Structure formats: C-alpha cells, structure tokens
C-alpha positions as CSV (number, residue, x, y, z in Angstrom):
1,M,0.0,0.0,0.0
2,L,1.3,3.3,-1.1
3,Q,0.7,6.3,1.1
4,R,2.0,9.7,2.1
5,A,3.7,9.9,5.5
6,A,1.9,12.3,7.7
7,V,1.4,13.1,11.5
8,R,-2.1,12.6,12.6
9,S,-3.5,14.9,15.4
10,H,-5.3,13.3,18.3
11,T,-8.2,15.7,18.7
12,G,-11.0,13.3,19.3
13,H,-10.1,12.2,22.9
14,G,-11.1,15.5,24.8
15,H,-9.1,18.2,26.3
16,M,-6.6,17.4,29.0
17,G,-5.6,20.0,31.4
18,P,-2.2,20.7,32.6
19,G,-2.5,18.4,35.5
20,H,-3.5,15.4,33.7
21,P,-1.0,12.7,33.9
22,G,-0.3,12.6,30.3
23,H,0.0,16.2,29.9
24,D,3.9,16.3,30.1
25,G,3.9,13.4,27.7
26,L,1.9,15.3,25.3
27,R,4.1,18.2,25.3
28,A,7.0,16.1,24.5
29,Q,5.2,14.3,21.7
30,P,5.3,17.2,19.3
31,K,8.9,17.6,19.5
32,L,9.5,14.0,18.9
33,A,6.9,14.0,16.1
34,K,8.6,17.0,14.6
35,S,11.9,15.5,14.7
36,Q,10.8,12.1,13.3
37,A,8.4,13.5,10.5
38,P,9.1,11.8,7.2
39,D,10.2,13.4,3.8
40,K,7.1,14.5,1.9
41,S,9.0,14.4,-1.5
42,G,9.2,10.6,-1.7
43,W,6.9,7.6,-2.4
44,T,6.2,4.8,-0.1
45,L,5.2,1.3,-1.3
46,G,3.5,-0.9,1.2
47,H,2.2,-4.5,1.0
48,A,1.3,-6.9,3.9
49,G,2.5,-4.4,6.6
50,R,5.8,-3.8,4.8
51,Q,6.6,-0.4,3.3
52,V,9.4,0.5,0.9
53,R,10.2,4.2,0.4
54,V,11.1,5.1,-3.4
55,G,12.5,8.4,-4.5
56,P,11.0,10.4,-7.4
57,V,13.7,9.6,-9.9
58,A,13.6,5.9,-9.3
59,F,9.8,6.1,-9.4
60,W,9.7,7.6,-12.8
61,T,12.4,5.3,-14.1
62,I,10.4,2.4,-13.1
63,V,7.3,3.8,-14.7
64,G,9.1,4.6,-17.8
65,S,10.6,1.2,-18.2
66,L,7.2,-0.3,-17.7
67,V,5.7,1.9,-20.4
68,L,8.5,1.0,-22.8
69,M,8.0,-2.7,-22.1
70,A,4.3,-2.4,-22.6
71,G,4.9,-0.6,-25.9
72,W,7.5,-3.0,-27.1
73,S,5.1,-5.9,-26.3
74,A,2.4,-4.3,-28.2
75,M,4.6,-3.7,-31.2
76,T,5.8,-7.3,-31.1
77,A,2.3,-8.6,-30.8
78,T,1.2,-6.4,-33.6
79,Y,4.0,-7.4,-35.8
80,F,3.3,-11.2,-35.2
81,A,-0.3,-10.7,-35.8
82,F,0.1,-8.8,-39.1
83,R,3.4,-10.2,-40.2
84,D,2.0,-12.1,-43.3
85,D,0.3,-8.9,-44.6
86,V,3.4,-6.9,-44.1
87,L,5.5,-9.4,-46.0
88,T,2.9,-9.8,-48.6
89,R,2.9,-6.0,-49.2
90,L,6.7,-5.8,-49.1
91,L,7.0,-8.6,-51.7
92,A,4.3,-7.0,-53.8
93,R,6.2,-3.7,-53.8
94,Q,9.4,-5.4,-54.6
95,A,7.8,-7.2,-57.4
96,Q,6.2,-4.0,-58.6
97,M,9.6,-2.2,-58.5
98,Q,11.2,-5.3,-60.3
99,F,8.5,-5.1,-63.0
100,A,9.0,-1.4,-63.4
101,Y,12.8,-1.8,-63.7
102,E,12.3,-4.5,-66.3
103,D,9.8,-2.4,-68.2
104,R,12.4,0.5,-68.0
105,I,15.1,-1.9,-69.3
106,A,12.9,-3.2,-72.1
107,D,12.2,0.3,-73.1
108,L,15.8,1.4,-73.1
109,R,16.5,-1.8,-75.1
110,G,13.9,-0.8,-77.6
111,Q,15.3,2.6,-77.9
112,V,18.8,1.2,-78.4
113,D,17.4,-1.2,-81.1
114,R,15.7,1.8,-82.8
115,L,18.8,3.9,-82.7
116,A,20.9,1.0,-84.1
117,G,18.3,0.3,-86.8
118,R,18.3,4.0,-87.6
119,Q,22.0,4.1,-87.7
120,L,22.1,1.1,-90.0
121,L,19.4,2.8,-92.3
122,D,21.5,6.0,-92.2
123,Q,24.6,3.9,-93.1
124,E,22.9,2.2,-96.0
125,Q,21.5,5.6,-97.2
126,F,25.1,7.1,-97.0
127,E,26.5,4.1,-98.8
128,T,23.8,4.5,-101.5
129,K,24.4,8.2,-101.8
130,L,28.2,7.7,-102.0
131,E,27.9,5.0,-104.5
132,Q,25.7,7.2,-106.6
133,I,28.3,10.0,-106.3
134,A,31.0,7.6,-107.3
135,R,29.2,6.5,-110.4
136,R,28.4,10.0,-111.3
137,Q,32.0,11.1,-110.8
138,A,33.2,8.3,-113.1
139,L,30.6,9.2,-115.7
140,L,31.8,12.9,-115.6
141,E,35.4,11.8,-115.8
142,S,34.5,9.6,-118.9
143,R,32.8,12.7,-120.4
144,S,35.7,14.9,-119.5
145,S,38.1,12.4,-121.4
146,V,35.7,12.4,-124.3
147,L,35.6,16.3,-124.5
148,S,39.4,16.5,-124.2
149,G,39.7,14.4,-127.3
150,L,37.6,16.9,-129.3
151,P,39.7,19.7,-131.0
152,D,38.7,23.2,-130.6
153,V,38.9,23.8,-134.4
154,P,38.0,21.5,-137.2
155,T,40.6,18.9,-138.6
156,G,41.5,18.6,-142.1
157,S,44.3,19.2,-144.6
158,I,44.5,22.9,-143.5
159,K,46.3,23.7,-140.4
160,P,44.1,26.2,-138.6
161,A,45.4,29.4,-137.3
162,P,44.9,30.7,-133.8
163,R,41.6,32.3,-133.0
164,G,41.6,36.0,-134.0
165,A,44.3,35.5,-136.7
166,V,44.4,34.3,-140.3
167,A,46.3,31.6,-142.0
168,P,50.0,31.9,-142.4
169,I,49.8,33.0,-146.0
170,F,47.5,35.9,-145.0
171,A,48.7,39.3,-143.6
172,P,48.8,39.5,-139.8
173,P,46.1,41.6,-138.2
174,A,46.8,45.3,-138.9
175,A,44.9,48.5,-139.8
176,A,43.9,48.3,-143.4
177,K,45.4,50.8,-145.8
178,P,43.4,52.3,-148.8
179,S,43.6,50.1,-151.7
180,P,44.1,51.4,-155.3
181,I,41.3,49.0,-156.5
182,N,38.6,51.3,-155.2
183,D,39.1,49.9,-151.7
184,T,37.3,46.7,-152.8
185,V,40.0,44.2,-151.5
186,I,39.7,44.1,-147.7
187,L,43.1,43.0,-146.4
188,V,42.2,42.6,-142.7
189,P,39.7,39.8,-141.9
190,P,36.8,40.5,-139.7
191,P,37.0,39.0,-136.3
192,E,35.5,35.5,-136.0
193,R,32.0,35.4,-134.4
194,E,31.6,33.2,-131.4
195,A,28.7,32.0,-129.6
196,R,28.9,32.9,-125.9
197,L,26.5,31.0,-123.6
198,E,26.0,32.1,-120.1
199,S,25.3,29.4,-117.6
200,R,22.0,29.9,-115.8
201,T,22.1,29.7,-112.1
202,P,18.8,29.1,-110.2
203,L,17.7,31.8,-108.0
204,N,17.9,29.8,-105.0
205,A,21.3,28.5,-105.5
206,G,22.9,31.1,-103.4
207,V,20.6,30.4,-100.5
208,R,21.2,26.7,-100.9
209,L,25.0,27.2,-101.0
210,A,25.0,29.3,-97.9
211,T,22.9,26.8,-96.0
212,L,25.2,24.0,-97.0
213,Q,28.2,25.9,-95.9
214,T,26.8,26.1,-92.4
215,Q,25.6,22.5,-92.4
216,G,28.1,20.0,-90.9
217,G,28.5,16.3,-90.9
218,I,28.2,13.7,-93.5
219,E,25.0,15.2,-95.0
220,G,26.7,18.4,-95.5
221,T,29.7,16.9,-97.0
222,L,27.6,14.9,-99.5
223,A,25.5,17.9,-100.4
224,R,28.6,20.0,-101.0
225,L,30.1,17.2,-103.3
226,Q,26.8,17.1,-105.1
227,I,27.0,20.8,-105.8
228,S,30.6,20.5,-106.9
229,L,29.7,17.6,-109.4
230,D,26.6,19.9,-110.6
231,R,29.0,22.7,-111.3
232,F,31.4,20.4,-113.2
233,E,28.6,18.9,-115.3
234,S,27.2,22.3,-116.1
235,G,30.7,23.3,-117.2
236,Q,30.7,20.3,-119.4
237,V,27.3,21.3,-120.8
238,K,28.5,24.7,-121.5
239,T,31.5,23.4,-123.4
240,L,29.3,21.2,-125.5
241,N,27.1,24.1,-126.4
242,V,30.0,26.4,-127.3
243,L,31.5,23.6,-129.6
244,E,28.1,22.9,-131.2
245,E,27.5,26.7,-131.9
246,T,31.2,27.1,-133.0
247,Y,31.0,24.4,-135.7
248,D,27.5,25.4,-136.8
249,A,28.7,29.1,-137.2
250,K,31.7,27.9,-139.2
251,A,29.6,25.7,-141.4
252,R,27.1,28.5,-142.1
253,R,29.9,31.0,-143.0
254,M,31.5,28.4,-145.3
255,R,28.3,27.6,-147.0
256,G,27.5,31.4,-147.4
257,V,31.0,32.0,-149.0
258,L,30.6,29.1,-151.4
259,A,27.0,30.3,-152.3
260,D,28.4,33.8,-152.9
261,L,31.1,32.4,-155.2
262,G,28.3,30.6,-157.2
263,L,29.7,27.2,-156.4
264,D,27.4,24.2,-156.1
265,L,28.5,21.9,-153.3
266,S,26.9,19.0,-155.1
267,K,29.2,19.4,-158.0
268,I,32.4,20.2,-156.0
269,G,34.0,17.2,-154.4
270,P,36.1,17.8,-151.2
271,A,39.8,17.4,-151.5
272,P,41.1,14.0,-150.2
273,P,41.9,13.9,-146.5
274,A,45.6,14.3,-145.4
275,P,47.8,11.2,-145.4
276,S,48.3,11.7,-141.6
277,A,44.5,11.4,-141.0
278,R,43.7,8.4,-138.8
279,G,41.8,5.7,-140.5
280,T,38.5,4.4,-139.1
281,G,36.1,1.7,-139.8
282,G,34.2,-1.4,-138.5
283,P,30.9,-3.3,-139.0
284,F,27.7,-1.4,-139.1
285,I,25.7,-1.9,-136.0
286,P,22.5,0.3,-135.8
287,A,22.3,2.3,-132.6
288,S,19.4,2.4,-130.4
289,V,18.1,5.8,-129.5
290,T,16.4,4.7,-126.2
291,G,18.4,5.0,-123.2
292,V,20.7,7.4,-124.7
293,S,21.7,10.4,-122.6
294,T,21.4,14.0,-123.4
295,F,25.2,14.4,-123.4
296,D,25.6,11.6,-126.0
297,R,23.0,13.0,-128.2
298,Q,24.5,16.5,-128.1
299,L,28.0,14.9,-128.6
300,Y,26.6,13.0,-131.7
301,R,25.3,16.3,-133.2
302,I,28.8,17.9,-132.5
303,R,30.5,15.1,-134.4
304,L,28.2,15.4,-137.2
305,A,28.8,19.2,-137.4
306,R,32.4,18.6,-137.1
307,G,32.5,16.2,-140.0
308,H,30.4,18.7,-142.1
309,V,32.9,21.4,-141.2
310,D,35.8,19.2,-142.1
311,R,34.3,18.3,-145.5
312,L,33.7,22.1,-146.3
313,T,37.2,22.8,-145.2
314,R,38.6,20.3,-147.5
315,T,36.3,21.6,-150.3
316,L,37.7,25.2,-149.6
317,A,41.2,23.8,-149.7
318,A,40.8,23.4,-153.4
319,V,39.2,26.9,-154.0
320,P,41.8,29.8,-154.5
321,I,40.6,32.2,-151.9
322,R,44.0,33.0,-150.2
323,K,46.3,35.8,-150.9
324,P,49.3,35.0,-153.2
325,M,51.7,36.9,-151.0
326,T,52.2,37.6,-147.4
327,G,51.8,41.1,-145.9
328,E,49.6,43.8,-147.2
329,L,48.8,43.7,-150.9
330,E,48.8,46.8,-153.0
331,S,47.3,46.5,-156.4
332,T,48.8,48.5,-159.3
333,S,46.4,47.3,-161.9
334,G,42.9,45.8,-161.6
335,F,40.9,43.2,-163.5
336,G,39.2,44.3,-166.7
337,M,39.6,46.8,-169.4
338,R,42.6,49.1,-169.1
339,A,45.1,51.0,-171.2
340,D,48.0,48.9,-172.3
341,P,51.1,50.0,-170.4
342,F,53.3,49.8,-173.7
343,I,51.1,51.0,-176.6
344,R,48.3,52.7,-174.4
345,A,45.6,51.0,-176.5
346,P,42.6,49.5,-174.7
347,A,43.3,45.9,-173.6
348,M,41.8,43.3,-171.4
349,H,43.6,42.6,-168.1
350,T,42.8,39.0,-167.1
351,G,44.2,39.2,-163.5
352,L,45.5,41.6,-160.7
353,D,48.9,43.1,-160.5
354,F,50.3,43.4,-157.0
355,R,53.4,45.6,-156.2
356,A,56.3,43.6,-154.7
357,D,60.0,43.8,-154.6
358,A,62.0,41.4,-156.8
359,G,62.7,38.2,-155.1
360,E,59.6,38.2,-152.8
361,P,57.9,34.6,-152.7
362,A,54.8,34.0,-154.6
363,R,52.6,31.4,-152.9
364,A,49.9,29.1,-153.9
365,T,46.4,30.1,-153.0
366,A,45.0,26.5,-153.0
367,A,46.1,23.0,-152.9
368,G,46.6,21.4,-156.5
369,T,49.0,20.2,-159.1
370,V,51.5,22.2,-161.2
371,T,50.3,22.1,-164.9
372,I,52.7,24.8,-166.3
373,A,56.2,25.9,-165.0
374,G,58.3,27.8,-167.6
375,W,58.3,30.6,-170.1
376,N,54.9,31.5,-171.5
377,G,55.0,34.5,-173.9
378,G,54.0,37.8,-172.4
379,Y,53.5,36.1,-168.9
380,G,57.4,35.7,-168.9
381,K,58.1,32.9,-166.4
382,M,54.9,31.6,-165.3
383,V,53.4,28.8,-162.9
384,E,49.9,27.5,-163.4
385,V,48.4,25.3,-160.8
386,D,45.3,23.2,-161.3
387,H,43.1,23.0,-158.2
388,G,40.5,20.6,-159.5
389,N,36.8,21.2,-160.1
390,G,37.7,23.6,-162.9
391,F,39.7,26.0,-160.7
392,A,43.3,27.2,-161.8
393,T,45.6,30.0,-160.8
394,R,48.4,31.5,-162.6
395,Y,51.6,33.4,-161.2
396,A,53.5,35.3,-163.9
397,H,56.4,37.6,-164.5
398,L,58.4,35.6,-162.0
399,S,62.2,35.9,-161.8
400,Q,62.5,32.3,-160.5
401,I,60.4,29.2,-160.6
402,D,60.7,26.8,-157.6
403,V,58.3,24.0,-158.8
404,E,58.0,21.5,-161.7
405,V,55.2,20.2,-163.8
406,G,53.2,17.5,-162.1
407,Q,54.4,18.4,-158.6
408,P,51.5,18.5,-156.0
409,I,51.2,21.8,-154.2
410,R,49.9,22.5,-150.8
411,I,48.3,25.7,-149.6
412,G,50.8,28.4,-149.0
413,Q,53.7,26.7,-150.8
414,I,56.2,28.9,-152.6
415,V,55.9,28.5,-156.4
416,G,58.5,31.1,-157.4
417,K,60.0,34.5,-156.8
418,V,58.6,37.9,-158.0
419,G,60.4,39.5,-161.0
420,S,59.8,41.4,-164.1
421,T,60.0,38.9,-167.0
422,G,57.8,39.1,-170.1
423,R,55.8,42.2,-170.9
424,S,56.4,43.9,-167.7
425,T,57.4,47.5,-166.7
426,G,58.8,46.6,-163.4
427,P,58.8,44.0,-160.5
428,H,55.3,42.9,-159.6
429,L,53.2,39.7,-159.4
430,H,50.6,39.1,-162.1
431,Y,48.0,36.9,-160.5
432,E,45.0,35.2,-162.3
433,T,42.1,33.0,-161.2
434,R,40.4,30.9,-163.8
435,V,37.3,28.8,-163.8
436,D,36.9,26.2,-166.5
437,G,39.6,28.0,-168.5
438,D,38.0,31.6,-168.2
439,A,39.6,34.3,-166.4
440,I,37.6,35.5,-163.3
441,D,38.2,38.6,-161.3
442,P,40.3,37.3,-158.3
443,Q,38.9,40.0,-156.0
444,K,35.7,37.9,-155.6
445,F,37.7,35.0,-154.2
446,L,39.9,37.1,-152.2
447,R,36.9,38.7,-150.5
448,A,35.6,35.3,-149.8
449,G,38.8,34.4,-148.0
450,V,38.8,37.5,-146.0
451,R,35.3,36.8,-144.9
452,L,36.3,33.2,-143.6
453,G,39.2,34.5,-141.7
454,G,40.3,32.1,-139.0
455,A,37.9,29.4,-140.2
456,L,40.3,28.5,-142.9
C-alpha cells in the first residue's frame, strides 16, 4: 500500500488539562513527532504491512521502463499478428519495382534497337548516296576524257590558225590601208564570231549554298560534293554548247561563202583527207536511241557538225581564196579593161597586178598540181596550178620558178620569186584566177577568203 507519511493529530479524545498525567507526555510528543516527521517528497510502497520508500527519480524510471516494455510488447504482438500482410505488401512492392525496372530496361533496349536500326538505315543511305556520287563522278570523268579528245577547231588538210588570226599566208592583223582597187579588197579579216552561252544559275542556288556551308556532318559533305559535281557537269554542258555553236557558225559561214562564189556543193568534191589522218572503220551496228543520254545526243550532233565542217574545209582547200603573197597587198592594176602600159591602147587585163620587190616569194592560194612551169609568152616565167573542179591559178612575171610540172602543191607553198619577166614594166606579181579556163576577177575569191578569216 502506497501512502504519504503524515502526522495525525489526536483531537478526538477530549481536552486534557495541565494536571493530567499525560499532559507532560503530550508536550514532549510534538517535539518527537517533529523530529521524526518523514520526507514528503518521496513515495512509499506498502504491502502486507511492509513499506518501501522510493524516490521520485527511481519512481519515474520504473514507470518509464514499464511503459517501454508495454509498448514493445504491443508492437511485437502487432508484428506477429500482421506479419503475413506486411510481408505480402513488401513482396508485392518489390515485385512492382522489379517489373518497373524490367519495363524500363525493355524500353531502353527498344530505344537502343531503334537507334541501331536508324544508324544502320543511315549507313545504308550514306553508302547508297556515296555509290551514286562515285558513279556520277566516273561518268563525268569519262565525259571529260571524251571532251578532251575533241579539238577546238575542225581538222583537215589545212592547219588552222589561232583564233583571231588568219592563215600563215595571210597578212597579220593590222589596220587596213586604202587600196588602189577602189578599196574593194579588204586585207584585214573580220573577227571571228563566237557563240557565248551564259550558264543559268537558279535563283535559290545562293541560299542553298549558304545553307550547306553552315551544315556540318556527313550530309553536309555529301551535299557540297553534289553541288561540286553539278557545277562540273554544267561546265561540260556549256563546253558542248560552245562547240556545237562554233561548228554550226563555221559551217554557215563556209556555205555562205561558197554560195556567194556561185559554187554548187553537190558538184564540187572535197579534197582527199591528209595522209596523216587516222583511219576508221568497223561493221555497221544500228544504234538504239532509247536510253541515250542528253550528253551523248549532243556529242553526236557535235561530231556530225564537225564532220560537215571538215568536208567544207577540204572543199575550200581546193578553192583559191587566199592571198598569193604575205603582208599587205597593194594592187597596181585591176581586173578588166585598161590602157595597155606599152602601146596605151585599150586591152583586157585578165588578172591583178600586185606591187612587190624582186625576189619576194609567190605562194599558192589553194592546193593542187602544177600544170605549167616555164616561159609563156607575155607572161614571162609563169606557173599555173590546177586545183581541180575547174579552178586554176596563174603566177606570172616571175624571176625564178621553184616547182616542176606535175608536182603536188599545198596551200601557201612557194611556187616562185617575184620578178619582171615578159611584158612587164617593173617588178610585180601578175595573179590570175580561172574557172573552166575563163579568167575570173580574183577579188571575188579574195573577199571570200577575208570573210572566212580564221575558219580556214
């Protein structure tokens, strides 16, 4: 039994006077009780007449221990009572987390597979584009080799002069001086006309190029390579266009000159090709027009135009349209009626007289064969060259003859030296042009040669 220690007062037994026998004892009792009064701050535990006094610290320690033990017992009982549910929930959560991790791993694997597939697809596309670029580059290289084999000027028996110049037997380009023949013989050929084609650039080419310059990686490199190949291909197309226009222009000029001379191409055969010309041949296999590229078709047209120009050039090789002397020509007597220089009577002059110093070379104006090489009456020392197709030229009053009868003559070859033999008043070259034996004004042919200029 737990109780507080206290001193009880005996007030229920009546009043005792001072003379009562126990009065002195009662006086001494309060002192004793006061001296033996218990401590009111403690606790007393009693049981079966036994009492145990406990201090406040120990008391609360015992109470706290009992509370902790009770709580632990409750928790333990609760754990054992609900252990299966807790374990089930823990296992379910672990399984859920495991499934989530597995789903995440599967998702990552799917992303890796997609990335790998995309990379493989990109690699295949890159290889395809690279293969296309390689094939296109090989095609352009083959086309470039074909273009390099095409000459800039037609081939034939005449060695062409550089552009802007005339054949070696013509005078170099210089300012023309007034001619005594009423300024009818133009000694300076007109400049050759050329077809100039400008490459057309798309409007968005600059924007596209600027975009590709900032674009990096493989795609940017392939795109820039494609643009380079496009530029190279456009250059080849431009070259083909220039060649085709050049050959067509030369052919038109040559046909125009022959028409002005009154010559029929169907009746005039071209001169045989030069001995150094390469031989060609082979079985005839008809070509299929299907699947032929634009480049090949244009190249075929260029070859046809080049062949036509070559035939016209060989035809003109046998037409006396070149000058019989180098340098500027000054005529002292024209073709037609004139006063004879010796008897001053009217006479027919069948050629042109060109002023020259004695010993200057006289040159053949067309290819042919020497038919006369010697003294011929009033002509003095004369050379006549047969050019075929009814054309012939004569070079008279020579001081020296450098060819023989039957000798083949090429264009510009020296046939003799200028002199004053025969009926001549001084050193000069008498030059005649004959068609089917009749004398024709050489000015007509000389003008034609000047018009052709560098096309010869």
